[in-house]
DSSP file (Angstrom, degrees, kcal/mol; ACC not computed):
  #  RESIDUE AA STRUCTURE BP1 BP2  ACC     N-H-->O    O-->H-N    N-H-->O    O-->H-N    TCO  KAPPA ALPHA  PHI   PSI    X-CA   Y-CA   Z-CA
    1    1 A M              0   0    0      0, 0.0     2,-0.3     0, 0.0     0, 0.0   0.000 360.0 360.0 360.0 134.7   24.1  -10.4    1.5
    2    2 A T        -     0   0    0    139,-0.0     2,-0.3   138,-0.0   137,-0.2  -0.895 360.0-137.9-128.2 159.2   23.6   -6.8    2.5
    3    3 A V        -     0   0    0    135,-2.5     2,-0.0    -2,-0.3     0, 0.0  -0.735  33.7 -95.9-109.9 164.6   23.2   -3.6    0.5
    4    4 A N     >  -     0   0    0     -2,-0.3     4,-2.1     1,-0.1     5,-0.2  -0.293  40.0-102.9 -77.5 171.3   24.7   -0.3    1.4
    5    5 A L  H  > S+     0   0    0      1,-0.2     4,-2.5     2,-0.2     5,-0.2   0.868 119.4  55.3 -63.0 -39.9   22.7    2.3    3.4
    6    6 A K  H  > S+     0   0    0      1,-0.2     4,-2.2     2,-0.2    -1,-0.2   0.928 109.6  45.5 -61.4 -47.0   22.0    4.4    0.3
    7    7 A S  H  > S+     0   0    0      2,-0.2     4,-2.3     1,-0.2    -1,-0.2   0.886 110.6  54.5 -64.4 -40.0   20.5    1.5   -1.6
    8    8 A H  H  X S+     0   0    0     -4,-2.1     4,-2.1     1,-0.2    -2,-0.2   0.915 109.8  47.9 -59.9 -46.1   18.4    0.5    1.5
    9    9 A R  H  X S+     0   0    0     -4,-2.5     4,-2.6     1,-0.2    -1,-0.2   0.906 109.8  52.0 -64.1 -41.4   17.0    4.0    1.6
   10   10 A R  H  X S+     0   0    0     -4,-2.2     4,-2.4     2,-0.2    -1,-0.2   0.894 108.2  50.4 -64.6 -38.9   16.2    4.0   -2.1
   11   11 A I  H  X S+     0   0    0     -4,-2.3     4,-2.2     2,-0.2    -1,-0.2   0.950 112.9  46.8 -63.5 -46.4   14.3    0.7   -1.9
   12   12 A L  H  X S+     0   0    0     -4,-2.1     4,-2.2     1,-0.2    -2,-0.2   0.905 112.6  49.6 -63.7 -39.2   12.2    2.0    1.1
   13   13 A L  H  X S+     0   0    0     -4,-2.6     4,-2.3     2,-0.2    -1,-0.2   0.878 107.9  53.7 -66.2 -37.9   11.5    5.3   -0.8
   14   14 A A  H  X S+     0   0    0     -4,-2.4     4,-2.1     2,-0.2    -1,-0.2   0.891 109.4  48.7 -66.4 -38.4   10.5    3.4   -3.9
   15   15 A G  H  X S+     0   0    0     -4,-2.2     4,-2.6     2,-0.2    -2,-0.2   0.919 110.1  52.1 -62.9 -41.6    8.0    1.4   -1.7
   16   16 A A  H  X S+     0   0    0     -4,-2.2     4,-2.1     1,-0.2    -2,-0.2   0.903 108.9  50.2 -62.4 -39.8    6.7    4.7   -0.2
   17   17 A V  H  X S+     0   0    0     -4,-2.3     4,-2.4     2,-0.2    -1,-0.2   0.930 109.9  50.3 -60.0 -46.8    6.2    6.1   -3.7
   18   18 A L  H  X S+     0   0    0     -4,-2.1     4,-2.7     1,-0.2    -2,-0.2   0.922 110.3  49.8 -60.3 -44.7    4.2    3.0   -4.7
   19   19 A F  H  X S+     0   0    0     -4,-2.6     4,-2.2     1,-0.2    -1,-0.2   0.898 111.7  48.9 -62.3 -39.7    2.0    3.3   -1.6
   20   20 A A  H  X S+     0   0    0     -4,-2.1     4,-2.1     2,-0.2    -1,-0.2   0.860 110.0  51.0 -71.7 -33.8    1.3    7.0   -2.4
   21   21 A V  H  X S+     0   0    0     -4,-2.4     4,-2.7     2,-0.2     5,-0.2   0.918 109.2  50.8 -67.1 -44.5    0.4    6.1   -6.0
   22   22 A V  H  X S+     0   0    0     -4,-2.7     4,-2.6     1,-0.2     5,-0.3   0.947 109.9  50.5 -56.4 -47.9   -2.0    3.5   -4.8
   23   23 A A  H  X S+     0   0    0     -4,-2.2     4,-2.4     1,-0.2    -1,-0.2   0.921 112.4  47.5 -56.7 -44.7   -3.6    6.0   -2.5
   24   24 A F  H  X S+     0   0    0     -4,-2.1     4,-3.1     2,-0.2     5,-0.3   0.914 111.1  49.7 -66.5 -41.7   -3.9    8.5   -5.3
   25   25 A V  H  X>S+     0   0    0     -4,-2.7     4,-2.7     2,-0.2     5,-1.0   0.903 113.5  45.7 -64.3 -42.1   -5.4    6.0   -7.7
   26   26 A V  I  X>S+     0   0    0     -4,-2.6     5,-2.5    -5,-0.2     4,-0.8   0.924 117.0  45.5 -66.3 -42.4   -8.0    4.8   -5.2
   27   27 A A  I  <5S+     0   0    0     -4,-2.4    -2,-0.2    -5,-0.3    -1,-0.2   0.912 126.9  26.4 -65.6 -44.8   -8.9    8.4   -4.3
   28   28 A A  I  <5S+     0   0    0     -4,-3.1    -3,-0.2    -5,-0.2    -2,-0.2   0.741 132.9  29.2 -97.5 -21.3   -9.1    9.8   -7.8
   29   29 A G  I  <5S+     0   0    0     -4,-2.7     4,-0.2    -5,-0.3    -3,-0.2   0.723 125.7  30.5-111.6 -25.0  -10.0    6.7   -9.9
   30   30 A V  I  X<S+     0   0    0     -5,-1.0     4,-2.8    -4,-0.8     3,-0.3   0.874 110.2  55.1-102.8 -47.6  -12.0    4.3   -7.7
   31   31 A I  H  ><S+     0   0    0     -5,-2.5     4,-2.3     1,-0.2     5,-0.2   0.900 106.4  50.3 -63.9 -41.8  -14.0    6.3   -5.2
   32   32 A P  H  > S+     0   0    0      0, 0.0     4,-0.6     0, 0.0    -1,-0.2   0.878 115.3  44.9 -65.0 -31.9  -15.8    8.6   -7.6
   33   33 A V  H >4 S+     0   0    0     -3,-0.3     3,-0.6    -4,-0.2    -2,-0.2   0.896 112.0  51.4 -71.6 -42.3  -16.9    5.6   -9.6
   34   34 A I  H >< S+     0   0    0     -4,-2.8     3,-1.8     1,-0.2    -1,-0.2   0.886 103.5  58.8 -62.6 -40.3  -17.9    3.6   -6.6
   35   35 A R  H 3< S+     0   0    0     -4,-2.3    -1,-0.2     1,-0.3    -2,-0.2   0.778 105.7  50.6 -62.6 -25.2  -20.0    6.5   -5.3
   36   36 A A  T << S+     0   0    0     -3,-0.6    -1,-0.3    -4,-0.6     2,-0.2   0.224  79.5 136.9 -96.3  14.6  -22.1    6.3   -8.5
   37   37 A D    <   -     0   0    0     -3,-1.8    -3,-0.1     1,-0.1    -4,-0.0  -0.433  31.1-175.4 -64.6 128.2  -22.7    2.6   -8.3
   38   38 A T        +     0   0    0     -2,-0.2    -1,-0.1    69,-0.2    -4,-0.0   0.276  34.4 134.0-109.0   8.1  -26.2    1.6   -9.2
   39   39 A F    >   -     0   0    0      1,-0.1     3,-1.9     2,-0.1    68,-0.1  -0.387  63.3-124.3 -59.5 136.6  -26.0   -2.1   -8.5
   40   40 A P  T 3  S+     0   0    0      0, 0.0    -1,-0.1     0, 0.0    67,-0.0   0.805 107.7  41.9 -59.3 -31.9  -29.2   -3.0   -6.5
   41   41 A A  T 3  S+     0   0    0      2,-0.0     2,-0.1    66,-0.0    -2,-0.1   0.375  92.7 116.7 -94.6   7.3  -27.2   -4.6   -3.6
   42   42 A A    <   -     0   0    0     -3,-1.9     0, 0.0     1,-0.1     0, 0.0  -0.420  48.3-164.3 -80.3 150.7  -24.6   -1.9   -3.5
   43   43 A A     >  +     0   0    0      1,-0.1     4,-2.4    -2,-0.1     5,-0.2  -0.756  15.1 177.2-127.4  82.9  -23.9    0.5   -0.6
   44   44 A P  H  > S+     0   0    0      0, 0.0     4,-2.7     0, 0.0     5,-0.2   0.851  75.2  50.7 -64.0 -35.8  -21.8    3.1   -2.3
   45   45 A L  H  > S+     0   0    0      2,-0.2     4,-2.0     1,-0.2     5,-0.1   0.910 112.5  47.0 -70.5 -38.3  -21.4    5.5    0.6
   46   46 A K  H  > S+     0   0    0      2,-0.2     4,-2.2    -3,-0.2    -1,-0.2   0.908 114.6  47.6 -67.6 -41.6  -20.3    2.7    3.0
   47   47 A A  H  X S+     0   0    0     -4,-2.4     4,-2.3     2,-0.2    -2,-0.2   0.911 109.1  52.6 -66.5 -39.9  -17.9    1.5    0.3
   48   48 A A  H  X S+     0   0    0     -4,-2.7     4,-2.2    -5,-0.2    -1,-0.2   0.923 108.7  51.3 -61.2 -42.7  -16.5    4.9   -0.3
   49   49 A A  H  X S+     0   0    0     -4,-2.0     4,-1.7     1,-0.2    -1,-0.2   0.916 109.2  50.3 -59.4 -45.2  -15.9    5.3    3.4
   50   50 A A  H  X S+     0   0    0     -4,-2.2     4,-1.5     1,-0.2    -1,-0.2   0.873 109.9  50.7 -63.3 -36.4  -14.0    2.0    3.5
   51   51 A F  H  X S+     0   0    0     -4,-2.3     4,-2.3     2,-0.2    -1,-0.2   0.847 105.5  55.9 -68.6 -34.1  -11.9    3.1    0.5
   52   52 A W  H  X S+     0   0    0     -4,-2.2     4,-2.6     2,-0.2     5,-0.2   0.882 104.6  53.2 -65.2 -34.9  -11.0    6.4    2.2
   53   53 A V  H  X S+     0   0    0     -4,-1.7     4,-2.5     1,-0.2    -1,-0.2   0.910 109.2  49.1 -64.3 -38.6   -9.7    4.4    5.2
   54   54 A N  H  X S+     0   0    0     -4,-1.5     4,-2.6     2,-0.2    -2,-0.2   0.906 110.8  50.9 -66.0 -39.3   -7.5    2.5    2.7
   55   55 A V  H  X S+     0   0    0     -4,-2.3     4,-2.1     2,-0.2    -2,-0.2   0.952 112.3  45.6 -59.4 -52.6   -6.3    5.8    1.2
   56   56 A V  H  X S+     0   0    0     -4,-2.6     4,-2.3     1,-0.2    -1,-0.2   0.900 112.9  50.8 -59.6 -43.2   -5.4    7.2    4.6
   57   57 A F  H  X S+     0   0    0     -4,-2.5     4,-2.7     1,-0.2    -1,-0.2   0.923 109.5  50.2 -64.0 -43.1   -3.7    4.0    5.6
   58   58 A N  H  X S+     0   0    0     -4,-2.6     4,-2.2     1,-0.2    -1,-0.2   0.892 111.4  48.6 -61.5 -38.9   -1.6    3.9    2.4
   59   59 A L  H  X S+     0   0    0     -4,-2.1     4,-2.3     2,-0.2    -1,-0.2   0.868 111.0  50.1 -67.8 -37.2   -0.6    7.5    2.9
   60   60 A L  H  X S+     0   0    0     -4,-2.3     4,-2.6     2,-0.2    -2,-0.2   0.888 111.5  49.1 -66.5 -40.1    0.4    6.8    6.6
   61   61 A V  H  X S+     0   0    0     -4,-2.7     4,-2.6     2,-0.2    -2,-0.2   0.910 110.4  50.5 -66.2 -38.8    2.4    3.8    5.5
   62   62 A A  H  X S+     0   0    0     -4,-2.2     4,-2.1     2,-0.2    -2,-0.2   0.925 111.8  47.7 -62.8 -44.3    4.2    5.9    2.8
   63   63 A A  H  X S+     0   0    0     -4,-2.3     4,-2.5     2,-0.2    -2,-0.2   0.902 110.7  52.0 -62.6 -41.5    5.0    8.5    5.4
   64   64 A S  H  X S+     0   0    0     -4,-2.6     4,-2.8     1,-0.2     5,-0.2   0.929 109.2  49.8 -62.5 -44.3    6.3    5.9    7.8
   65   65 A L  H  X S+     0   0    0     -4,-2.6     4,-2.8     1,-0.2    -1,-0.2   0.888 109.9  50.1 -64.9 -37.3    8.5    4.5    5.2
   66   66 A V  H  X S+     0   0    0     -4,-2.1     4,-2.2     2,-0.2     5,-0.2   0.939 112.6  48.5 -63.2 -44.0    9.9    7.9    4.3
   67   67 A F  H  X S+     0   0    0     -4,-2.5     4,-2.0     2,-0.2    -2,-0.2   0.931 113.3  46.0 -62.8 -44.7   10.6    8.5    8.0
   68   68 A V  H  X S+     0   0    0     -4,-2.8     4,-1.3     1,-0.2    -1,-0.2   0.928 113.9  49.0 -65.1 -45.1   12.3    5.1    8.5
   69   69 A S  H  < S+     0   0    0     -4,-2.8    -1,-0.2    -5,-0.2    -2,-0.2   0.871 114.5  44.0 -64.6 -35.0   14.4    5.6    5.3
   70   70 A L  H  < S+     0   0    0     -4,-2.2    -1,-0.2    -5,-0.2    -2,-0.2   0.820 119.3  42.3 -78.7 -30.5   15.5    9.0    6.3
   71   71 A R  H  < S+     0   0    0     -4,-2.0    -2,-0.2    -5,-0.2    -1,-0.2   0.536  89.2 118.4 -89.3  -9.3   16.2    8.1    9.9
   72   72 A S     <  +     0   0    0     -4,-1.3     3,-0.1    -5,-0.2   -63,-0.1  -0.386  26.3 163.8 -70.5 132.6   17.9    4.8    9.1
   73   73 A V  S    S-     0   0    0      1,-0.6    70,-0.8    -2,-0.1     2,-0.3   0.158  70.8 -57.9-124.0  10.2   21.5    4.2   10.1
   74   74 A G  S    S-     0   0    0     68,-0.2    -1,-0.6   -69,-0.1     2,-0.3  -0.807  89.1 -24.8 137.1-176.6   21.3    0.5    9.7
   75   75 A R  B     +a  141   0A   0     65,-2.6    67,-0.7    -2,-0.3     2,-0.3  -0.479  66.9 155.4 -67.9 122.3   19.4   -2.4   11.1
   76   76 A N     >  -     0   0    0     -2,-0.3     4,-2.2    65,-0.1     5,-0.2  -0.956  51.7-107.5-144.7 167.6   17.9   -1.8   14.5
   77   77 A R  H  > S+     0   0    0     -2,-0.3     4,-3.1     1,-0.2     5,-0.3   0.897 112.0  52.6 -67.3 -39.8   15.0   -3.1   16.5
   78   78 A L  H  > S+     0   0    0      2,-0.2     4,-2.6     1,-0.2    -1,-0.2   0.951 113.6  41.1 -61.5 -50.4   12.7   -0.1   16.3
   79   79 A S  H  > S+     0   0    0      2,-0.2     4,-2.6     1,-0.2     5,-0.2   0.938 116.7  50.2 -64.8 -45.4   12.9    0.2   12.5
   80   80 A T  H  X S+     0   0    0     -4,-2.2     4,-2.3     2,-0.2    -2,-0.2   0.911 112.3  47.0 -58.2 -44.4   12.6   -3.6   12.0
   81   81 A T  H  X S+     0   0    0     -4,-3.1     4,-2.3    -5,-0.2    -2,-0.2   0.941 112.5  49.2 -66.1 -46.4    9.6   -3.8   14.3
   82   82 A L  H  X S+     0   0    0     -4,-2.6     4,-2.2    -5,-0.3    -1,-0.2   0.886 112.2  48.4 -58.2 -40.0    7.9   -0.9   12.7
   83   83 A L  H  X S+     0   0    0     -4,-2.6     4,-2.6     2,-0.2    -1,-0.2   0.901 110.6  51.4 -69.6 -38.8    8.5   -2.4    9.2
   84   84 A V  H  X S+     0   0    0     -4,-2.3     4,-2.1    -5,-0.2    -2,-0.2   0.925 110.7  48.5 -64.3 -42.3    7.2   -5.8   10.3
   85   85 A L  H  X S+     0   0    0     -4,-2.3     4,-2.4     1,-0.2    -1,-0.2   0.911 112.8  47.9 -61.0 -43.3    4.0   -4.2   11.7
   86   86 A L  H  X S+     0   0    0     -4,-2.2     4,-3.0     1,-0.2     5,-0.3   0.900 108.3  55.5 -68.0 -38.9    3.5   -2.3    8.4
   87   87 A V  H  X S+     0   0    0     -4,-2.6     4,-2.2     1,-0.2    -1,-0.2   0.932 109.8  46.1 -56.7 -47.6    4.1   -5.4    6.4
   88   88 A L  H  X S+     0   0    0     -4,-2.1     4,-1.5     1,-0.2    -2,-0.2   0.911 115.6  44.9 -65.4 -43.6    1.3   -7.3    8.2
   89   89 A L  H  X S+     0   0    0     -4,-2.4     4,-2.1     2,-0.2    -2,-0.2   0.910 111.9  51.3 -67.5 -39.0   -1.2   -4.4    8.0
   90   90 A V  H  X S+     0   0    0     -4,-3.0     4,-3.1     1,-0.2     5,-0.3   0.907 105.0  57.4 -64.3 -39.4   -0.4   -3.7    4.3
   91   91 A L  H  X S+     0   0    0     -4,-2.2     4,-2.0    -5,-0.3    -1,-0.2   0.927 108.7  46.6 -58.3 -42.4   -1.0   -7.4    3.5
   92   92 A L  H  X S+     0   0    0     -4,-1.5     4,-1.8     1,-0.2    -1,-0.2   0.924 114.0  47.2 -63.7 -42.1   -4.5   -7.1    5.0
   93   93 A F  H  X S+     0   0    0     -4,-2.1     4,-2.0     2,-0.2    -2,-0.2   0.840 110.1  52.7 -70.5 -34.0   -5.3   -4.0    3.2
   94   94 A A  H  X S+     0   0    0     -4,-3.1     4,-2.0     2,-0.2    -1,-0.2   0.902 109.9  48.4 -66.4 -39.2   -4.0   -5.4   -0.1
   95   95 A F  H  X S+     0   0    0     -4,-2.0     4,-2.8    -5,-0.3    -2,-0.2   0.864 108.2  55.4 -67.7 -32.9   -6.2   -8.4    0.3
   96   96 A A  H  X S+     0   0    0     -4,-1.8     4,-2.3     2,-0.2    -2,-0.2   0.914 108.3  47.8 -66.4 -39.7   -9.1   -6.1    1.0
   97   97 A L  H  X S+     0   0    0     -4,-2.0     4,-1.9     2,-0.2    -2,-0.2   0.883 111.9  50.3 -66.7 -36.0   -8.5   -4.2   -2.2
   98   98 A F  H  X S+     0   0    0     -4,-2.0     4,-2.1     2,-0.2    -2,-0.2   0.897 111.0  48.6 -67.7 -41.1   -8.3   -7.6   -4.0
   99   99 A D  H  X S+     0   0    0     -4,-2.8     4,-2.2     1,-0.2    -2,-0.2   0.899 111.2  49.8 -64.5 -40.3  -11.6   -8.7   -2.5
  100  100 A A  H  X S+     0   0    0     -4,-2.3     4,-2.3     2,-0.2    -2,-0.2   0.885 108.0  54.3 -68.1 -35.5  -13.3   -5.5   -3.4
  101  101 A A  H  X S+     0   0    0     -4,-1.9     4,-0.9     1,-0.2    -1,-0.2   0.928 110.1  46.4 -61.8 -44.1  -12.0   -5.8   -7.0
  102  102 A Q  H  X S+     0   0    0     -4,-2.1     4,-0.6     1,-0.2     3,-0.4   0.896 112.2  51.6 -66.1 -38.3  -13.6   -9.3   -7.2
  103  103 A A  H >< S+     0   0    0     -4,-2.2     3,-0.8     1,-0.2    -2,-0.2   0.877 107.3  51.5 -67.8 -36.8  -16.8   -8.1   -5.7
  104  104 A Y  H >< S+     0   0    0     -4,-2.3     3,-1.1     1,-0.2    -1,-0.2   0.675  94.6  71.5 -75.5 -16.0  -17.2   -5.2   -8.2
  105  105 A Q  H >< S+     0   0    0     -4,-0.9     3,-0.9    -3,-0.4    -1,-0.2   0.858  95.9  53.8 -64.5 -30.6  -16.7   -7.5  -11.1
  106  106 A A  T << S+     0   0    0     -3,-0.8    -1,-0.2    -4,-0.6    -2,-0.2   0.542  90.4  77.7 -80.8  -6.4  -20.2   -8.8  -10.4
  107  107 A H  T <  S-     0   0    0     -3,-1.1     3,-0.3     1,-0.3    -1,-0.2   0.374 104.4-110.3 -90.4  11.1  -21.7   -5.3  -10.5
  108  108 A G    X   -     0   0    0     -3,-0.9     3,-1.5     1,-0.2    -1,-0.3  -0.254  46.7 -46.9  95.3 180.0  -21.7   -5.3  -14.3
  109  109 A P  G >  S+     0   0    0      0, 0.0     3,-1.3     0, 0.0     4,-0.4   0.744 123.5  67.8 -66.0 -23.3  -19.8   -3.5  -17.0
  110  110 A A  G 3  S+     0   0    0     -3,-0.3     3,-0.2     1,-0.3     4,-0.2   0.766 105.3  43.1 -66.1 -24.4  -20.2    0.0  -15.4
  111  111 A M  G <> S+     0   0    0     -3,-1.5     4,-2.0    -7,-0.2    -1,-0.3   0.272  83.7 100.5-104.6   8.6  -17.9   -1.1  -12.6
  112  112 A R  H <> S+     0   0    0     -3,-1.3     4,-2.5     1,-0.2     5,-0.2   0.889  81.5  51.3 -64.2 -39.8  -15.3   -2.9  -14.8
  113  113 A T  H  > S+     0   0    0     -4,-0.4     4,-2.5     1,-0.2    -1,-0.2   0.910 110.3  47.0 -62.9 -44.0  -12.9    0.1  -14.7
  114  114 A S  H  > S+     0   0    0     -4,-0.2     4,-2.0     2,-0.2    -1,-0.2   0.854 111.5  53.5 -68.2 -33.5  -13.0    0.4  -10.9
  115  115 A S  H  X S+     0   0    0     -4,-2.0     4,-2.3     2,-0.2    -2,-0.2   0.933 110.1  46.0 -65.3 -47.0  -12.5   -3.4  -10.6
  116  116 A I  H  X S+     0   0    0     -4,-2.5     4,-2.6     1,-0.2    -2,-0.2   0.926 112.4  51.1 -62.3 -45.1   -9.5   -3.3  -12.8
  117  117 A L  H  X S+     0   0    0     -4,-2.5     4,-2.6     1,-0.2    -1,-0.2   0.863 108.7  51.1 -58.5 -38.0   -8.1   -0.4  -11.0
  118  118 A L  H  X S+     0   0    0     -4,-2.0     4,-2.5     2,-0.2    -1,-0.2   0.895 109.1  51.4 -71.3 -37.4   -8.6   -2.1   -7.7
  119  119 A F  H  X S+     0   0    0     -4,-2.3     4,-2.6     2,-0.2    -2,-0.2   0.943 112.0  47.1 -58.6 -47.1   -6.7   -5.2   -9.0
  120  120 A L  H  X S+     0   0    0     -4,-2.6     4,-2.6     1,-0.2    -2,-0.2   0.895 111.6  50.1 -65.7 -39.6   -3.9   -3.0  -10.1
  121  121 A C  H  X S+     0   0    0     -4,-2.6     4,-2.6     2,-0.2    -1,-0.2   0.903 109.7  50.9 -64.3 -40.7   -3.8   -1.2   -6.7
  122  122 A S  H  X S+     0   0    0     -4,-2.5     4,-2.4     2,-0.2    -2,-0.2   0.952 111.4  47.6 -59.5 -49.4   -3.8   -4.5   -4.9
  123  123 A A  H  X S+     0   0    0     -4,-2.6     4,-2.7     1,-0.2    -2,-0.2   0.887 111.3  52.4 -60.6 -39.2   -0.8   -5.6   -7.1
  124  124 A G  H  X S+     0   0    0     -4,-2.6     4,-2.5     2,-0.2     5,-0.2   0.904 108.7  49.3 -63.2 -40.4    0.9   -2.2   -6.4
  125  125 A D  H  X S+     0   0    0     -4,-2.6     4,-2.3     2,-0.2    -2,-0.2   0.909 112.7  47.6 -66.0 -39.1    0.5   -2.7   -2.6
  126  126 A L  H  X S+     0   0    0     -4,-2.4     4,-2.6     2,-0.2    -2,-0.2   0.927 111.5  50.3 -67.3 -42.4    1.9   -6.2   -2.9
  127  127 A L  H  X S+     0   0    0     -4,-2.7     4,-1.8     2,-0.2    -2,-0.2   0.931 112.0  47.4 -60.6 -45.5    4.8   -5.0   -5.1
  128  128 A A  H  X S+     0   0    0     -4,-2.5     4,-2.4     1,-0.2    -1,-0.2   0.881 110.2  54.3 -61.4 -39.7    5.6   -2.2   -2.5
  129  129 A L  H  X S+     0   0    0     -4,-2.3     4,-2.7    -5,-0.2     5,-0.2   0.930 105.2  52.3 -59.9 -45.7    5.3   -4.8    0.2
  130  130 A A  H  X S+     0   0    0     -4,-2.6     4,-2.2     1,-0.2    -1,-0.2   0.868 108.4  51.5 -58.5 -37.7    7.9   -6.9   -1.6
  131  131 A L  H  X S+     0   0    0     -4,-1.8     4,-2.6     2,-0.2    -1,-0.2   0.907 110.1  48.9 -64.1 -42.6   10.3   -3.9   -1.7
  132  132 A V  H  X S+     0   0    0     -4,-2.4     4,-2.3     2,-0.2    -2,-0.2   0.932 112.0  47.6 -65.1 -43.4    9.8   -3.4    2.0
  133  133 A I  H  X S+     0   0    0     -4,-2.7     4,-2.2     1,-0.2    -1,-0.2   0.888 112.2  50.8 -65.6 -36.6   10.5   -7.0    2.8
  134  134 A T  H  X S+     0   0    0     -4,-2.2     4,-2.0    -5,-0.2    -1,-0.2   0.923 110.4  48.9 -64.0 -42.6   13.5   -6.9    0.6
  135  135 A A  H  X S+     0   0    0     -4,-2.6     4,-0.5     1,-0.2    -2,-0.2   0.864 110.1  52.5 -62.7 -36.2   14.8   -3.8    2.3
  136  136 A M  H >< S+     0   0    0     -4,-2.3     3,-0.7     1,-0.2    -2,-0.2   0.949 114.2  40.6 -67.6 -46.6   14.3   -5.4    5.7
  137  137 A F  H 3< S+     0   0    0     -4,-2.2    -2,-0.2     1,-0.2    -1,-0.2   0.782 121.7  41.7 -74.9 -27.0   16.3   -8.5    4.9
  138  138 A L  H 3< S+     0   0    0     -4,-2.0  -135,-2.5    -5,-0.2    -1,-0.2   0.333  82.7 129.4-101.6   7.3   19.1   -6.7    3.0
  139  139 A S    <<  -     0   0    0     -3,-0.7     2,-0.1    -4,-0.5  -134,-0.1  -0.314  63.7-110.0 -64.3 144.5   19.4   -3.8    5.4
  140  140 A P        -     0   0    0      0, 0.0   -65,-2.6     0, 0.0    -1,-0.1  -0.440  35.1-101.9 -74.1 149.5   23.0   -3.0    6.5
  141  141 A K  B     -a   75   0A   0    -67,-0.3     2,-0.2    -2,-0.1   -65,-0.1  -0.392  46.6 -95.5 -64.4 145.4   24.0   -3.8   10.0
  142  142 A R        -     0   0    0    -67,-0.7     2,-0.3   -68,-0.1   -68,-0.2  -0.449  38.6-135.5 -67.1 133.3   24.1   -0.7   12.2
  143  143 A T        -     0   0    0    -70,-0.8     2,-0.4    -2,-0.2    -1,-0.1  -0.669  14.5-123.8 -92.0 145.4   27.6    0.7   12.5
  144  144 A R              0   0    0     -2,-0.3    -1,-0.0     1,-0.1     0, 0.0  -0.726 360.0 360.0 -90.4 135.0   29.0    1.7   15.9
  145  145 A D              0   0    0     -2,-0.4    -1,-0.1     0, 0.0    -2,-0.0   0.455 360.0 360.0 -94.2 360.0   30.2    5.3   16.2
């Protein structure tokens, strides 16, 4: 089963939007709270730097998906290879957000909001990942001109 090129592009753009939303939520909702963490074993500046890496990565993935969706004329090796690499990297970053969410649950009630946001961001990354995988498998075959 394949979808037409327009639907393929829409699926990829929806994934890009989700990655951008996750980046925004981490930057605006998680990092300011993390920097104010008073838990004795916390390293708020190191954690904030790690979250900024995640924000930049999510924005790069979103931009890459927009690029692939706009340049796509069907299934080809370059776009498929790029999408596979993005899928593998996003999986690692989604698990990193999930791990951080679990860690911040132990920091007490002051960090509960950031923990919940991190769980939601991890779920958002995984949902966007599912969209990208769906787009990869349902992409139309490249037409010959």
